[in-house]
N, C-alpha and C positions, 0 to 999 in steps of 0.2 A: 543580323544581330551583332552588336559590338562585343569584342572581347579584349583581353589585356594587351594583345599585340597592337591594337589600334592606338594605344596610349604610349607606345614606346617612344622614348625621347622627350615626352612632355614633362616639364618641370612642375612640381606642385606649387600652389599659390603661396608665395613667401609673404605672409602678412607683415612681418617685421620690416622687411625691405620696402613694402608698399607704404607702410606708415611713415618710415623715415623720409621717403621721397615726397610724400604728401606734406609733411611738416616743413620740409625745405621749401616747397612751393608756396605754402601759406606764409612763411617768413619773408618771402620776396614780394608779397602783395602789398599794395599801398594802404596806409592808414590815413583817416581824415576826421575832422571834427564831426561828431555825430549829428549836429544840427545843420551841417552844410553838405554832407555827403549825399550824392545822387545815387541811391541804391535802386535796383530794379524791382519791379512788382513781380518777383519770381522767387521760387524756393531757394534755400541755401542755408549755410551755417555762418556764424559770425563770432567775433571776439570783441570785447570792450576793454579799453585801456584808460587809465587815469592820465590826465595831462595837466594837472594842476595840484595845488597844495591842499588836498583833501585831508582833514585831520584824521588821526587814528589809523592811517594806512601805511605809515612807514615807507619802506622801499618801493611800494607799489606806486607811490605818487609820481615817480619819474616816467612811468609808461613803459618800463622795460619788461614788465610782466603783465599778462592779461588778468583782469579781475573777474571777467564773466565770459562764459561760452554758451551759445544757444543755437537753436535752429528755428526756421520759420517757413511757413508756406509762402509768405510774401515778405521779403526783406524790407521793402519800403514801408509796409504796414507796421512791422515790428520796430523799425527805426522811429516811426511817429509815436508809438507807445512809449519807447524808452525816453524820447525827448520830453514827452508830457510828464512822465514819472520824475525825471531829473529836474524839471522846471518847478514841480510842486514840492519836492523833498527839501528838507532843511540840511544845510551843511554841504551841499553838492549842487552843481549846476551843469547844464548841457555843455557849456564851454570848457568844463574840466574833463570831459570824456571824449575819447576818439574811438572810432569803429573800424574794424577790418572785416570785409564781407567776402564770403566764398560762395558765389552762385553755383548751384548744383541742381540735379533733379531732386524731387522730394525724397525718394528712397536713399539717394546718396547723402543727403543732408544728415540723415540719422547716423550714418557711419562716420562722417566727418566730425559731427558734434561729439560723438563718443570718443573719437581719437583726440580731439582738442581737450576734452575734459581730462583724459588720461595723461596727456603730455604736458599740459599747461597747469593743471591743478588750480583753476581760478578760485580766488578766495570767496567771492560772492556765491558761487555755486556750492562751495563747501559749507557756507553759512545757511543754505537753503534756497538761494535764488531770490528773485524779485517777489515771490509770493503770488497770490491770486491776481489774474489779469481780467477778471470779470466782475465789474462793480455790480452791486445789487442792494436791495433794501435792507438785507440782513448782514451785509458785509461788515459794517461798522461795529456790529455786536460780536463778530467772530474773533478768532485768534489772530493776533498781530504777527506778521512774518518778522523774522529776525532782521531782514533788510529794512523793513519799515520801522523797527525799533532803533536801528542805527541811524536811519535817515527819515524821521517822521515828517508828515505833511501831506502825503497823497490823500486826495479828498475821500476816496472810498475805503481807506484803511483806518482801522480803529487807532486812536491815539494811544501809544504805549504808556504803561505805567513806568514810574521811575525804576522799579526793580527789573522790569522787562528790558528797559534800555541799558541799564548797567550790565545785565547778564549778556545781552547781545553784543555789546561793545567788548566785554571781557572775552567772549568766545571768539570774536574777530581777532582780537589781540593774540589769543592763543594760536589761532591758525597762522597768523603772520610770523609768530615766533618759532614755529616748528622748524627744526633743522632740515634744510633742503626742501622746505615746504613751498617756497616761492621759486618758480622757474623763470628766471630772467633770460628770455630767449630773443629779445628784441633790443635795439639800441634805444636809449632814453628819448622820450618826447619832450621832456621838460626837466629843467634843473634850476634850483634856486640861485638867483643872482644876489649880490649884496643889496641891491635896491628892493628886490622881492622880500629878502629876509628882514630888512628894516620895516617894510610895510606890514609884514606879518606880525612883527614884534609890536608895532604901534597898535594894530588891531587887538592883540591880546591885552595890552595895557589899558586900552579904552574899555574893553569888556570888563576888566577887573574894576575900573573906576565906576562903571555903571552899576555893577553888583554891589560895590561898597557904598554907593550913594543912597 
């Protein structure tokens, strides 16, 4: 039978130290375009970053902060789901999103995801995530997720009302405006150049002309 003498000199598990070490490891992992990354058909956790001029996302557009953290039994399968969602949604495209994957065991993925949620405070998670991933005959009659209200268009999601969209965008803006709410732990993936700024301005003016016509 074991007694207390058997544990002499054994240090207790320092969760804070382990968390710091894990975050530093994650920060050194490569990020790549979500539509091009070759992720394994294995469990793991992952982070999504913006790498383009997505409206209403402020500082997150540069890719210096994660917008979403998740876990999956198959990283490759989850990647395909997100690419499909981003392809169908309005106002965002797969080319505007990068992914960082952390392959793990299934059990470890739960711990890594929880740590990433705590450390990174991703805006889309705080908004409620991507909503239901299981299309069905009654899905379009159900409640619209806040992500779908911000980025409508997924074929299985009910089209949001104007009030739902305004409320979701307002909540997202509030999340982004919280002091210290955005954890910029990575170097930027994208920054607006004069040419990109000019193109964005031209697109806004064209939309205004179309509305006025």
